N, C-alpha and C positions, 0 to 999 in steps of 0.2 A: 471428421478430423477434429481432435481436441485443440482448441486455440484460446489464448488469452491476449487481450489487447488493452494496454494501459493508456490513460490519457489524463490531462489536467495539470501536468507539470508546468513549470515556468520559472521566471526570475522575480524574486521579491526581496524587499529589504527586511532586515531583522525586525521581528515583531509582527510581520505580516502573516497572512493565512493563505492556504491553498486547499482545494478539494480534489483529490485524485479519484479516478474511476477505473475499474477493470471489468471489461465485458468478456464473459466466457461463452464458448460454444463447444458443441461436440461431447458434452458429458463431464463427469467429475466435478460438478459445480454445485448444483442444487443439493441441499442437505449434507454437503461435504464440509469438513473443516477447510478454511481458507486463510491466507495470510498475506501480509505485506512485509517485504524485505527491502533493504537498501544497500547500495555499495558506493562508498566514497572513493575518490581517486586514490589509488595506491593501497587500498584496504580491502579486506575480505568482505563478502556479502554478510550482512547481519540482520537479525530478526528485529522487526519493528512492532508488529501487532498481529494478532490472530483472532479468528472468531469461529466458534464451533458451529456445527450444523444446527444447533438449537439457538444460536445467537449469543452465546456467552463469550465476552471478549477477554483477551489477555494482552498485556502491553509490556514492552521493554521498560526498564527504569527511565530511560531517556524520553520515551513517548508518553509515559503516564502523566495524566493531568493536562496534556497539551494536545494529544491526538485522539480521535475517535474513529474506531472502525465500525462499519455497518454493512449490511447486505440487503439486497432485494432479489430474492430467488426467482420471483416471477419474471424479472427482467434479466436474470443471470448477471447481476452487476454487484461488484464489491466496491466499497468506498473507503477512503481514508481522508478524514477532515483534519487538517493540521492548523493549529493556532500558535501564536507566539513563536514563530519560526526563528531559529538561530542559525548562524553561519555553519555550525557543525552538523546541521541537518542536510547540508548540501550532498547530493549524490543522485544516482539513478535508482528509482524506486520500482520494484517488481512485485507483481502479485503471484501467488502460488496457489495451485488448486489441490484437489484431493489426490491427485496422482503425483504430487510433488513436481509438477511442471511449472515453469516460469514463462511469463510473456517477455517481450523485448524491452520493456521498461519505459519509464518516462523521467526526464531529467528535472530535478529540482535544484535551483541555485538560490542561495540566500546570502545576500551581501550585508556587510556590517554597516 
């Protein structure tokens, strides 16, 4: 059974940092394109960052320069390291696998 489990969220003050992790199981992970998305209260889910099977990253304009996406295929784990967090980064963060499936998400709250 394909499954994604996100972790690492929490509450931080503006300017702080967090590192999210997503562990995959059941396939559609190794060598697949993977991504991070987020959903703020009252808003639609939006793209944050993606990484190709070869490790090439892409970022939203908001994430560029502050977030780093990385992967460890041996451990079937996707990471999102976030620096200089802002209140507008608040939301539930989801990872997505090669089958366009999402996990349950992890909450990130950034206070001013």
